[in-house]
VEXDREN-2710 file (C-alpha; in Angstrom, 1 decimal):
% VEXDREN-2710
k/r/px/py/pz
1/MET/0.0/0.0/0.0
2/THR/1.4/3.3/-1.1
3/ASP/1.5/6.2/1.4
4/LYS/-0.7/8.9/0.1
5/PHE/1.4/11.6/1.7
6/SER/4.6/10.5/-0.1
7/ALA/3.1/10.6/-3.6
8/GLU/3.9/13.7/-5.7
9/PRO/0.8/15.5/-6.9
10/ALA/0.2/15.4/-10.6
11/HIS/-0.3/18.8/-12.3
12/ASN/0.7/20.5/-15.5
13/LEU/1.7/24.0/-14.1
14/PRO/5.3/25.1/-15.1
15/GLU/7.7/25.8/-12.3
16/TYR/9.6/29.2/-12.1
17/THR/12.3/30.4/-9.9
18/VAL/11.8/33.8/-8.3
19/SER/14.2/35.5/-10.7
20/GLU/12.6/33.9/-13.7
21/LEU/9.1/35.0/-12.7
22/SER/10.4/38.5/-11.8
23/ALA/12.1/38.8/-15.2
24/ALA/9.0/37.6/-17.0
25/LEU/6.8/40.2/-15.2
26/LYS/9.4/42.9/-16.0
27/ARG/9.2/42.1/-19.7
28/THR/5.4/41.9/-19.7
29/VAL/5.1/45.3/-18.0
30/GLU/7.7/47.0/-20.2
31/ASP/6.2/45.6/-23.4
32/SER/2.6/46.5/-22.4
33/TYR/3.4/50.0/-21.1
34/GLY/6.5/51.2/-23.1
35/HIS/5.7/54.9/-22.5
36/VAL/3.1/56.4/-20.2
37/ARG/2.0/59.8/-18.9
38/VAL/1.2/59.7/-15.2
39/ARG/-0.4/62.5/-13.2
40/GLY/0.0/62.6/-9.4
41/GLU/1.3/64.4/-6.4
42/ILE/5.0/64.1/-5.5
43/SER/5.6/62.5/-2.1
44/GLY/8.8/61.4/-0.3
45/PHE/11.1/63.2/-2.7
46/LYS/14.8/62.7/-2.1
47/ARG/18.0/63.2/-4.1
48/ALA/20.6/60.5/-3.7
49/ALA/24.4/61.2/-3.4
50/SER/24.7/59.8/-6.9
51/GLY/22.4/62.5/-8.3
52/HIS/19.5/60.2/-9.0
53/LEU/16.0/61.3/-7.9
54/TYR/13.6/59.1/-6.0
55/MET/10.0/59.9/-5.2
56/SER/6.4/58.5/-5.1
57/LEU/3.4/59.7/-7.2
58/LYS/0.1/59.4/-5.4
59/ASP/-3.5/60.3/-5.8
60/GLU/-6.6/59.6/-3.6
61/ASN/-6.4/55.8/-4.1
62/ALA/-3.0/54.6/-5.1
63/VAL/0.8/55.2/-4.8
64/MET/3.4/54.5/-7.4
65/ASP/7.2/54.6/-7.1
66/ALA/9.1/56.8/-9.5
67/VAL/12.8/57.3/-10.3
68/CYS/14.7/59.8/-12.4
69/TRP/18.3/59.1/-13.4
70/ARG/21.0/61.8/-13.0
71/GLY/21.4/62.4/-16.7
72/THR/17.7/63.2/-17.0
73/ALA/17.3/65.1/-13.8
74/GLY/19.2/68.2/-15.0
75/ARG/16.9/68.5/-18.0
76/LEU/13.5/68.5/-16.2
77/ALA/11.3/71.5/-16.9
78/ALA/10.0/71.5/-13.4
79/ARG/11.9/71.0/-10.2
80/PRO/10.3/68.3/-8.1
81/GLU/9.2/69.1/-4.6
82/ASP/7.0/67.4/-2.1
83/GLY/3.3/68.3/-2.5
84/LEU/3.7/69.4/-6.1
85/GLU/1.2/68.0/-8.6
86/VAL/3.0/67.0/-11.9
87/ILE/2.6/65.1/-15.1
88/VAL/5.5/62.8/-15.8
89/THR/6.3/61.0/-19.0
90/GLY/8.4/57.8/-18.9
91/ARG/8.4/54.1/-19.1
92/LEU/6.9/51.6/-16.7
93/THR/9.1/48.9/-15.3
94/THR/9.6/46.8/-12.2
95/TYR/12.2/46.6/-9.5
96/PRO/12.7/42.9/-8.9
97/ALA/14.8/43.3/-5.8
98/ARG/11.6/44.5/-4.0
99/SER/8.9/43.1/-6.2
100/ARG/7.6/46.7/-6.9
101/TYR/6.8/48.4/-10.1
102/GLN/7.9/52.0/-10.9
103/VAL/7.9/54.6/-13.6
104/VAL/11.3/55.8/-14.9
105/ILE/10.8/59.6/-15.5
106/GLU/12.0/61.1/-18.7
107/ALA/10.1/64.4/-18.6
108/MET/8.2/66.3/-16.0
109/GLU/5.8/69.2/-16.2
110/LEU/3.5/70.9/-13.7
111/ALA/-0.1/69.8/-13.7
112/GLY/-2.0/73.0/-14.4
113/GLU/-1.8/76.6/-13.3
114/GLY/-3.1/75.8/-9.8
115/ALA/-0.1/73.8/-9.0
116/LEU/2.2/76.5/-10.3
117/LEU/0.5/79.1/-8.2
118/LYS/0.8/77.0/-5.1
119/LEU/4.5/76.4/-5.8
120/LEU/4.9/80.1/-6.5
121/GLU/3.3/81.1/-3.2
122/ASP/5.2/78.6/-1.2
123/ARG/8.5/79.8/-2.7
124/ARG/7.6/83.4/-2.1
125/LYS/6.9/82.8/1.6
126/LYS/10.2/80.9/1.9
127/LEU/12.3/83.6/0.3
128/ALA/10.5/86.3/2.2
129/ALA/11.2/84.6/5.5
130/GLU/14.9/84.7/4.6
131/GLY/14.7/88.5/4.2
132/LEU/15.4/88.6/0.4
133/PHE/12.4/91.0/-0.1
134/ASP/13.1/93.4/2.7
135/GLU/12.9/97.1/1.8
136/ALA/16.1/97.7/3.8
137/ARG/18.1/95.7/1.3
138/LYS/17.0/97.7/-1.7
139/LYS/19.4/100.2/-3.3
140/SER/18.5/103.6/-4.8
141/ARG/19.0/103.9/-8.5
142/PRO/21.4/106.6/-9.9
143/PHE/19.8/109.7/-11.3
144/LEU/21.8/109.5/-14.6
145/PRO/23.7/106.3/-15.1
146/GLU/26.6/106.4/-17.5
147/VAL/26.3/102.7/-18.4
148/ILE/23.2/100.5/-18.3
149/GLY/23.3/96.7/-18.4
150/VAL/20.4/94.9/-19.9
151/VAL/19.7/91.1/-19.4
152/THR/17.2/89.9/-22.0
153/SER/16.9/88.0/-25.2
154/PRO/18.9/89.6/-28.0
155/THR/16.0/89.1/-30.4
156/GLY/12.5/90.4/-30.1
157/ALA/10.8/93.6/-29.4
158/VAL/11.9/94.0/-25.8
159/ILE/15.5/95.1/-26.4
160/ARG/14.3/97.4/-29.3
161/ASP/11.7/99.0/-27.1
162/ILE/14.3/99.7/-24.4
163/LEU/16.9/101.1/-26.8
164/HIS/14.4/103.2/-28.6
165/ARG/13.0/104.6/-25.3
166/LEU/16.5/105.4/-24.0
167/ASP/17.4/107.2/-27.2
168/ASP/14.3/109.3/-26.9
169/ARG/14.8/110.3/-23.3
170/PHE/18.5/110.4/-22.7
171/PRO/21.0/108.3/-24.8
172/ARG/23.3/106.2/-22.7
173/HIS/25.9/103.5/-23.2
174/VAL/24.0/100.2/-23.1
175/LEU/25.6/96.7/-22.6
176/ILE/23.4/93.7/-23.5
177/TRP/23.9/90.3/-22.0
178/PRO/22.0/87.9/-24.2
179/VAL/20.1/85.1/-22.4
180/LEU/17.3/82.7/-22.9
181/VAL/14.2/84.0/-21.2
182/GLN/12.2/80.8/-21.1
183/GLY/12.7/77.1/-21.3
184/GLU/15.4/74.7/-20.1
185/GLY/18.4/76.4/-18.6
186/ALA/16.9/79.9/-18.8
187/ALA/17.0/80.5/-15.1
188/GLU/20.7/79.6/-14.8
189/LYS/21.7/81.8/-17.7
190/ILE/19.7/84.8/-16.3
191/ALA/21.3/84.4/-12.8
192/ALA/24.8/84.0/-14.5
193/ALA/24.2/87.2/-16.4
194/ILE/23.3/89.2/-13.3
195/ALA/26.4/87.8/-11.4
196/GLY/28.6/88.5/-14.5
197/PHE/27.7/92.2/-14.6
198/ASN/28.5/92.5/-10.9
199/THR/32.0/90.9/-11.4
200/LEU/33.0/93.6/-14.0
201/THR/35.8/95.9/-12.6
202/PRO/35.1/99.7/-12.7
203/GLY/37.4/101.3/-15.2
204/GLY/38.2/98.0/-17.0
205/ALA/38.1/97.2/-20.7
206/VAL/34.4/96.5/-20.4
207/PRO/32.7/99.2/-18.3
208/ARG/30.8/98.2/-15.2
209/PRO/27.1/99.2/-15.5
210/ASP/25.7/101.7/-13.0
211/LEU/22.2/100.1/-13.4
212/LEU/20.8/96.8/-14.5
213/ILE/17.5/96.0/-16.3
214/VAL/16.2/92.4/-16.4
215/ALA/13.5/92.4/-19.0
216/ARG/11.2/90.0/-20.9
217/GLY/7.9/90.4/-22.8
218/GLY/4.6/89.1/-21.7
219/GLY/3.5/85.5/-21.6
220/SER/1.8/82.8/-19.6
221/LEU/2.7/81.8/-16.1
222/GLU/4.7/78.9/-17.5
223/ASP/6.5/81.2/-20.0
224/LEU/7.6/83.5/-17.2
225/TRP/8.5/80.7/-14.8
226/ALA/12.3/81.2/-15.2
227/PHE/12.0/84.5/-13.3
228/ASN/10.3/82.7/-10.4
229/GLU/13.2/80.3/-10.0
230/GLU/15.1/80.6/-6.7
231/ILE/18.5/80.9/-8.4
232/VAL/17.3/84.0/-10.3
233/VAL/15.7/85.6/-7.2
234/ARG/18.8/85.1/-5.1
235/ALA/21.0/86.6/-7.9
236/ALA/18.8/89.7/-8.1
237/ALA/18.8/90.1/-4.3
238/GLU/22.6/89.7/-4.1
239/SER/23.4/92.2/-6.9
240/ASP/25.5/95.1/-5.8
241/ILE/24.4/97.1/-8.9
242/PRO/20.8/98.6/-8.5
243/LEU/18.5/96.4/-10.5
244/ILE/15.1/97.1/-12.2
245/SER/12.9/94.1/-13.1
246/ALA/10.7/94.5/-16.1
247/VAL/9.1/91.0/-16.7
248/GLY/5.9/90.6/-18.6
249/HIS/3.0/93.1/-18.7
250/GLU/1.7/95.3/-15.9
251/THR/-0.5/92.5/-14.5
252/ASP/2.3/89.9/-14.5
253/VAL/4.0/89.4/-11.2
254/THR/7.2/87.3/-10.7
255/LEU/9.4/86.7/-7.7
256/ILE/12.2/88.7/-9.2
257/ASP/9.9/91.7/-8.9
258/PHE/10.1/91.4/-5.1
259/ALA/13.8/91.0/-4.9
260/ALA/14.6/93.8/-7.4
261/ASP/15.4/97.3/-6.2
262/LEU/12.6/98.6/-8.4
263/ARG/9.9/97.0/-10.5
264/ALA/8.7/98.4/-13.8
265/PRO/5.4/97.3/-15.2
266/THR/6.9/96.9/-18.8
267/PRO/10.3/96.9/-20.4
268/THR/9.5/100.4/-21.9
269/ALA/8.7/101.7/-18.4
270/ALA/12.0/100.3/-17.1
271/ALA/13.8/102.5/-19.7
272/GLU/11.8/105.5/-18.5
273/LEU/12.7/104.7/-14.9
274/ALA/16.4/104.3/-15.8
275/VAL/17.0/107.8/-17.2
276/PRO/15.4/111.2/-17.0
277/VAL/14.1/113.2/-20.0
278/ARG/17.0/115.1/-21.5
279/ALA/14.7/117.9/-22.9
280/GLU/13.1/118.3/-19.5
281/ILE/16.6/118.6/-17.8
282/LEU/17.7/121.2/-20.4
283/ALA/14.5/123.1/-19.9
284/THR/15.0/123.0/-16.1
285/LEU/18.6/124.2/-16.5
286/MET/17.6/127.0/-18.8
287/ASP/14.9/128.1/-16.3
288/HIS/17.4/127.9/-13.5
289/GLU/19.8/130.0/-15.6
290/ARG/17.2/132.6/-16.3
291/ARG/16.2/132.8/-12.6
292/LEU/19.9/133.0/-11.6
293/VAL/20.6/135.9/-14.0
294/ALA/17.5/137.7/-12.8
295/ALA/18.5/137.2/-9.2
296/ALA/22.0/138.4/-9.9
297/ASN/20.7/141.5/-11.6
298/ARG/18.4/142.2/-8.7
299/THR/21.2/141.7/-6.3
300/LEU/23.5/144.1/-8.2
301/GLU/20.8/146.7/-8.4
302/GLU/20.2/146.5/-4.7
303/ARG/23.9/146.8/-4.0
304/ARG/24.2/149.8/-6.3
305/VAL/21.4/151.6/-4.6
306/ARG/22.8/150.8/-1.2
307/VAL/26.3/152.0/-2.2
308/GLU/24.9/155.3/-3.5
309/GLY/23.0/155.8/-0.3
310/LEU/26.1/155.2/1.8
311/ALA/28.1/157.5/-0.5
312/ARG/25.8/160.4/0.2
313/GLY/26.5/160.0/3.9
314/LEU/30.3/160.2/3.4
315/LEU/32.4/163.4/3.7
316/ASP/34.2/165.0/0.7
317/PRO/37.4/163.0/0.3
318/ARG/39.4/166.2/-0.5
319/ARG/38.4/167.7/2.8
320/VAL/39.3/164.6/4.6
321/LEU/42.7/164.6/3.0
322/GLU/43.3/168.3/3.7
323/ALA/42.6/167.8/7.4
324/ALA/44.9/164.8/7.4
325/VAL/47.7/166.8/5.7
326/GLN/47.4/169.5/8.2
327/ARG/47.6/167.1/11.1
328/LEU/50.6/165.5/9.5
329/ASP/52.4/168.8/9.2
330/ASP/51.6/169.6/12.9
331/TRP/52.9/166.2/14.1
332/SER/56.1/166.6/12.0
333/GLU/56.8/170.0/13.6
334/ARG/56.2/168.7/17.0
335/MET/58.4/165.6/16.4
336/THR/61.2/167.8/15.2
337/ASN/61.0/170.0/18.3
338/ALA/60.8/167.0/20.6
339/LEU/63.8/165.3/18.9
340/THR/65.8/168.5/19.3
341/GLY/65.0/168.8/23.0
342/TRP/65.7/165.1/23.6
343/LEU/69.1/165.4/21.9
344/GLY/69.9/168.5/24.1
345/GLN/69.1/166.6/27.3
346/ARG/71.3/163.7/26.3
347/GLU/74.2/166.1/25.4
348/GLN/74.0/167.7/28.9
349/ARG/74.1/164.3/30.6
350/LEU/77.0/163.3/28.5
351/ASP/78.9/166.5/29.5
352/ARG/78.3/165.7/33.2
353/PHE/79.6/162.2/32.7
354/ALA/82.6/163.4/30.8
355/SER/83.5/165.9/33.6
356/ALA/83.2/163.2/36.2
357/LEU/85.6/161.0/34.2
358/ARG/88.5/163.5/34.0
359/PRO/91.9/161.9/35.0
360/ALA/92.6/164.0/38.1
361/THR/89.2/163.5/39.6
362/LEU/89.3/159.8/38.7
363/LEU/92.7/159.4/40.5
364/ARG/91.4/161.2/43.6
365/GLU/88.3/158.9/43.8
366/ILE/90.5/155.8/43.4
367/ALA/92.8/156.9/46.3
368/ARG/89.8/157.6/48.5
369/ARG/88.4/154.1/47.8
370/GLN/91.7/152.5/48.6
371/GLU/91.9/154.3/51.9
372/GLN/88.4/153.0/52.8
373/ILE/89.4/149.4/51.8
374/GLY/92.4/149.6/54.1
375/THR/90.4/150.8/57.1
376/LEU/87.8/148.1/56.6
377/GLY/90.5/145.5/56.3
378/ALA/92.0/146.5/59.6
379/ARG/88.6/146.3/61.4
380/LEU/87.6/143.0/59.8
381/PRO/89.4/140.5/62.2
382/GLY/88.1/142.1/65.4
383/ALA/84.6/142.2/64.0
384/ALA/84.8/138.6/63.0
385/ASP/85.9/137.6/66.5
386/ARG/83.1/139.5/68.1
387/ILE/80.6/137.9/65.8
388/VAL/81.9/134.4/66.6
389/GLU/81.9/135.1/70.4
390/THR/78.3/136.4/70.3
391/LYS/77.1/133.3/68.4
392/GLU/78.9/131.0/70.8
393/THR/77.2/132.7/73.8
394/ALA/73.8/132.3/72.2
395/LEU/74.5/128.6/71.3
396/ALA/75.5/127.9/74.9
397/GLY/72.2/129.4/76.2
398/VAL/70.1/127.4/73.8
399/ALA/72.0/124.2/74.8
400/ALA/71.4/124.8/78.4
401/LEU/67.7/125.4/77.8
402/LEU/67.5/122.2/75.7
403/GLU/69.2/120.3/78.5
404/SER/66.7/121.6/81.1
405/PHE/63.9/120.2/78.9
406/SER/65.4/116.7/78.7
407/TYR/63.3/113.9/80.1
408/GLU/66.4/112.8/82.0
409/ARG/66.2/115.9/84.2
410/VAL/62.6/115.0/84.8
411/LEU/63.6/111.5/86.0
412/GLU/66.1/113.1/88.4
413/ARG/63.1/114.8/90.1
414/GLY/61.6/111.4/91.1
415/PHE/59.6/110.5/88.0
416/VAL/59.8/107.1/86.2
417/LEU/59.6/106.2/82.5
418/VAL/57.4/103.1/81.8
419/ARG/58.0/101.1/78.6
420/ASP/56.2/97.9/77.4
421/ASP/58.0/94.8/76.0
422/LYS/58.3/96.5/72.6
423/ASP/60.1/99.5/74.1
424/ARG/57.1/101.8/73.6
425/PRO/56.3/104.4/76.3
426/VAL/53.2/103.6/78.4
427/THR/51.5/106.9/79.2
428/THR/48.1/105.8/80.6
429/ALA/46.9/103.2/83.1
430/ALA/44.4/102.0/80.5
431/ALA/47.3/100.8/78.4
432/THR/48.3/98.3/81.1
433/ARG/46.9/94.9/82.2
434/PRO/47.7/92.6/85.0
435/GLY/50.7/90.4/84.4
436/MET/52.1/92.8/81.8
437/GLU/55.9/93.0/81.8
438/VAL/57.2/96.6/81.8
439/ALA/60.6/98.3/82.1
440/LEU/60.9/101.1/84.6
441/THR/63.6/103.7/83.8
442/PHE/64.9/105.7/86.8
443/ALA/67.4/108.5/86.7
444/ASP/70.3/106.1/87.3
445/ALA/69.2/102.8/85.7
446/ALA/66.3/100.7/84.4
447/VAL/64.6/97.7/86.1
448/GLY/62.0/95.2/85.1
449/ALA/58.5/95.0/86.7
450/VAL/55.2/93.2/86.3
451/ILE/51.8/94.9/86.6
452/SER/49.9/93.3/89.5
453/GLY/46.6/95.1/89.3
454/THR/45.0/98.5/89.5
455/GLY/44.3/100.8/92.4
456/ALA/45.9/103.4/94.5
457/ALA/49.6/103.2/95.4
458/PRO/50.3/101.7/98.9
459/LYS/50.7/104.2/101.6
460/PRO/54.2/104.5/103.0
461/ALA/54.7/103.0/106.5
462/LYS/54.7/105.5/109.3
463/PRO/58.0/105.6/111.3
464/ARG/57.8/104.1/114.7
465/ARG/58.3/106.5/117.6
466/GLY/60.8/105.6/120.3
467/LYS/64.3/104.6/120.4
468/GLY/65.9/104.2/117.3
469/LYS/68.2/105.7/114.8
470/PRO/67.1/109.2/114.1
471/ASP/66.5/110.3/110.6
472/ASP/69.7/111.8/109.3
473/LYS/67.8/114.3/107.2
474/GLN/65.3/115.3/109.8
475/GLY/67.8/115.6/112.6
476/SER/67.1/115.8/116.2
477/LEU/65.3/118.5/118.0
478/LEU/66.8/117.6/121.4
END
């Protein structure tokens, strides 16, 4: 009897390995869906270190994996972000390692204007939070720029309108940096043009513009999208040269308008904002010249009238000169008389000095002076001895007085000098304490002592009456 559990089941199904079945499914999916267009919302977007993009596309009911290889990622018309609704074109395939199917993206576009507006608003809030649109960052444009740089397409009506308007108002030197204004790579070229103008050196072979205009004609939101790209907005905000944005028509608003130092509604209006009207400036200058000449004439007339009025109050110059001449003659005469008198006085003094210096008189005066010197020389030794004797007597008296004031004389009268263990005088009882060692200096010597306490000094013992040796000092009355 055969065990029913050991018998192999009989069937006609082919047997596959996992790899074989996965490869078969991969071929089936790729053959059936060679190219597809899928619409969905991006979720879980990430960029690998290799440059490949990985994300998921989802709608209300399903989720599909998507991958974009590095070579294709740089050519995408839209930059993928989480929450962005897009339409991708690619081929459907499977990823056998995880048994999942995915779409390999070859092209990507935004799914309708609503998605663009949402992306635009989210980007605007992000850049505004970074401070790129702050008014404090904006620079004032020059009144009359010498060189104007224009970033726009070299073909089309925009550059012609700008040049024509500048020529009408005030012709200036214009540098054009030709760029693509829409399509793939347009944003990078616009940002590079703005940065390129800023790198020019003042005074170089190519003059550095004093003002930039970034311009483009009107179009749809998709057509103007390059001017909403983050790289363009950052380049405009970082420009050291004042920048005017003139993108689209008056109703078109792009993010570069917020970052620019000034927004023009149209490219023609940008040219009008860039330079003033030359005819108006000339008219203003002529008006100022006319007013200046009129003011100068009025001032001269007022000064003439004032000078004439002052002249009427002045004296006749001839009379003033006559009085001055008369005073000059008077002073000359007085000076001559004074000089004559002064010379006479000096002559008299000179005569007196000359008479005093005659030889006989001079010899007699010398002899008298010599006699006085001899008398004084004889008296000098005695006077010196008397002075020394007087000073010695005075010095002896002062020394005796000083000796009488010495503390040693005080000790001879029965007083004692008390010093502590640091050889400092003790002058009050409050400075002592029981047991304190002190030195007592008498008239003849010093002895040591110890403070025993405070109180009155002990009374001296009374002498006993009776027989005994009488006091030598007192003596005997019998």
